[in-house]
N, C-alpha and C positions, 0 to 999 in steps of 0.2 A: 069173635066175629074178624073178618078183614078188611077195611077197607081199602080197594086198588084205585091206584089212580093214573088214568093215561098217559103218557107225557104225550106235548104236543098238542093238546088240544083245553081249551080252557071254558068250554061249555058245560053246565052242570050236567049232563046228558054225558059225559065225557065219565064220569064218576061210575064204577060199576062195582058190585061186589063179587070177591071170588080172589083165586089168589095167580091170575094167570097174568096179571099186568106187570110191569118192569118195575113201580115204587109200590110200596104196600107200609099198610102203618096201619097198628092193632090200637083198638079202643074196646072200652069197655064192653059186654054185651048189653050191658043198658041203659048205655047212651046210644043215642040216634046218629048214622054217619056222620050228620052234617054240626054237629058237638062239637065244641074246644078240645084240642088234645089234652088238654093241660086237665089233672083229677081235680076233683071239686075240693080234696081236703088240702090239697096244694096251694089252690086259689085262694083257701082262708089263709094259709099260711103265710103266702106271700102277701096278702093283704094289711096281718098285722104285722109281719116284718115291717112294711111302710109306714104303717102307723108307727110303732117303737122307734124307729129312724128319727120320723118329723118330730117324736117328742123328747128326744135325746138331743135333736137339734135345736127344740125350743129350749128346754135345759140350758145347751151348751149359753145360747143367748142370753139368758137370763142371771148367768153366771156375773160375778161381783168382776169387773174389770183389770188387768193385771197391773200389779204395784207397779209404778216407773223406778226406772232402773235408778241405783244412786249413784253417787257421783263423789270421790274424798276432795275436800278443800281443805287448805292451811291457810290461814290467817294471823293477824298477830292483835292481840288485847293487851289494853292497859291491866296492872295488877290490878285495881280498883274494878274495872269491867269483869274480870275474872270471877272476885269475889261476890260479885254480885249476880252474878250467874248461879254459884253454889247458892246464896242464900233465895234466890226467887225457886231453886230448883227444890229447897228445904221448904218453901211456902206453898210449893201446889205436892210437896208429898203429905204436909200438913192438912193438905183439902181430899187427899185420896188417892193420887198414884205418882210416884217420883218419875218426874218426861227427863231423858236426858239431854245433853247438853246439846248437840246434834236439834232436840224436837223445840229446844226453845228459841235457837237461832232460825229455825225454818218457819216457825209461827211468827218470830219479829217479821221476818221475812214479807208475809203474808200480808200480816198489820200495814206493813211498809206501803206495800201496795196499793192501799188504799188510799195511799196520801195524794199529792199533786206533786209534781217536779219542783215545783219552787218551796214547797212544805219541806220535801225531802232534803233538797241542797240545802234551806236552813238548817235543819237537825244536823245535816254534816259539816256545817261550816261551826257549829256548837261546839263540834268534840274539842279534846285537847289534844293538840299533836303529841304522839310517838317518837319515841327515838328512832332514829333509824338503826337499823344493824348492819355493824360491821364486818365486812367480806374477811374471811377464814375461817378456821376450823370448822368443821360443824360439831354439834354435841349431838 
């Protein structure tokens, strides 16, 4: 069956059956002339695809946040502080997992964040001074 639509008219009476019109669109024989031009199977597939997209979008939203980018940092420690970090690593390893030095320093920074500025200042003032590195050749 062919549905022909005469151009220039917008009334329902302008829709006629036949092949003599300027514009024609084929529809299935079982579908009425006023039915959607989209096939039912295609409509179901489209609905399923949009459902999948929303499920994918939800899955993306539920994923873990991306880890923060790392920055390489260098600082000086006293020999005794370096040894203390190694001892702490070994102690934590005995408890189940050996952390990296960076992880220990990061944990210390988190812990320092829970203190007030005056407490942090008191801890910094209690640190022994380090020798200043003399300028010259880099090792």
